[in-house]
C-alpha positions as CSV (number, residue, x, y, z in Angstrom):
1,M,-8.6,-3.7,-17.2
2,S,-7.4,-0.7,-18.9
3,G,-5.7,-0.7,-22.2
4,A,-2.4,0.5,-20.9
5,T,-2.1,-2.5,-18.3
6,R,0.9,-4.5,-18.8
7,G,2.4,-7.6,-17.3
8,L,5.7,-7.7,-15.4
9,D,8.5,-8.4,-17.7
10,L,10.7,-11.0,-15.8
11,R,13.8,-9.8,-17.5
12,L,13.6,-6.6,-15.4
13,P,14.0,-8.0,-11.9
14,I,16.4,-10.8,-13.1
15,G,18.5,-8.4,-15.0
16,G,18.6,-6.1,-12.1
17,L,19.5,-8.9,-9.7
18,F,22.4,-10.0,-12.0
19,A,23.7,-6.5,-12.3
20,V,23.7,-5.8,-8.7
21,L,25.4,-9.2,-7.9
22,G,27.9,-8.6,-10.8
23,V,28.9,-5.1,-9.2
24,I,29.2,-6.7,-5.8
25,V,31.4,-9.9,-6.9
26,G,33.2,-7.6,-9.4
27,G,33.8,-5.0,-6.7
28,Y,35.2,-7.8,-4.4
29,G,37.5,-9.0,-7.1
30,L,38.9,-5.5,-7.6
31,A,39.4,-5.1,-3.9
32,T,41.3,-8.2,-3.6
33,A,43.2,-8.0,-6.9
34,G,46.6,-7.7,-5.2
35,D,46.1,-10.8,-2.9
36,A,48.0,-13.7,-4.8
37,A,47.3,-16.1,-2.0
38,L,43.6,-15.7,-2.4
39,Y,43.7,-16.6,-6.0
40,E,46.4,-19.4,-5.8
41,R,43.8,-22.2,-6.2
42,S,42.5,-20.7,-9.3
43,L,45.8,-20.5,-11.0
44,T,46.1,-16.8,-10.0
45,I,43.1,-16.0,-12.0
46,N,40.9,-13.3,-10.3
47,V,37.6,-15.4,-10.7
48,N,35.6,-12.8,-8.8
49,L,36.5,-10.1,-11.1
50,W,35.8,-12.0,-14.1
51,W,32.6,-13.6,-13.1
52,G,31.5,-10.2,-11.8
53,A,32.0,-8.8,-15.2
54,V,30.1,-11.7,-16.7
55,M,27.2,-11.3,-14.4
56,L,27.2,-7.5,-14.9
57,A,27.1,-7.8,-18.7
58,F,24.4,-10.4,-18.6
59,G,22.3,-8.4,-16.2
60,A,22.8,-5.1,-18.4
61,L,21.8,-7.3,-21.4
62,L,18.6,-8.5,-19.9
63,L,17.8,-4.9,-18.9
64,V,18.3,-3.6,-22.2
65,L,16.1,-6.3,-23.9
66,A,13.4,-5.7,-21.4
67,R,13.5,-2.0,-22.2
68,R,13.3,-2.6,-25.9
69,A,10.5,-5.0,-25.6
70,P,7.3,-3.9,-27.4
71,R,4.9,-2.3,-25.0
72,G,1.9,-4.5,-25.6
73,T,-1.4,-4.4,-23.7
74,V,-3.0,-7.1,-21.7
75,R,-6.2,-8.2,-23.5
76,P,-9.2,-9.8,-21.6
77,A,-9.5,-13.6,-22.0
78,E,-12.7,-13.2,-23.9
79,E,-10.8,-11.4,-26.8
80,S,-9.1,-14.5,-28.0
81,P,-10.2,-18.0,-29.0
82,E,-7.9,-19.6,-26.6
83,G,-9.2,-17.4,-23.7
84,R,-12.8,-18.1,-24.6
85,A,-12.0,-21.9,-24.6
86,T,-10.2,-21.5,-21.1
87,E,-13.0,-19.6,-19.8
88,A,-15.6,-22.1,-21.0
89,R,-13.7,-25.0,-19.6
90,E,-13.3,-23.4,-16.2
91,K,-17.0,-22.7,-16.0
92,R,-17.8,-26.4,-16.9
93,S,-15.3,-27.8,-14.3
94,G,-16.6,-25.4,-11.5
95,L,-13.4,-23.4,-11.1
96,E,-15.1,-20.3,-12.1
97,K,-18.5,-19.4,-10.5
């Protein structure tokens, strides 16, 4: 493994998913903002617009946090005591050949 190898930060795809869904739901809320009958059951609160904004903000927060994360490197298992113990345990149990 090279020193620049890095694992996938799950905040990137999850943040992207929430951001895209927030834009879709919020856009639908904006498009239907004048339809009072649609929002009659929610006491005339445009829940699509508000939850779209919440999802967009959450997605943006995750994306910002993922971007600001330290860019660590992935180390081989043999470089840490825990990794060496796991490797030895796997060899003893026959999981690793």
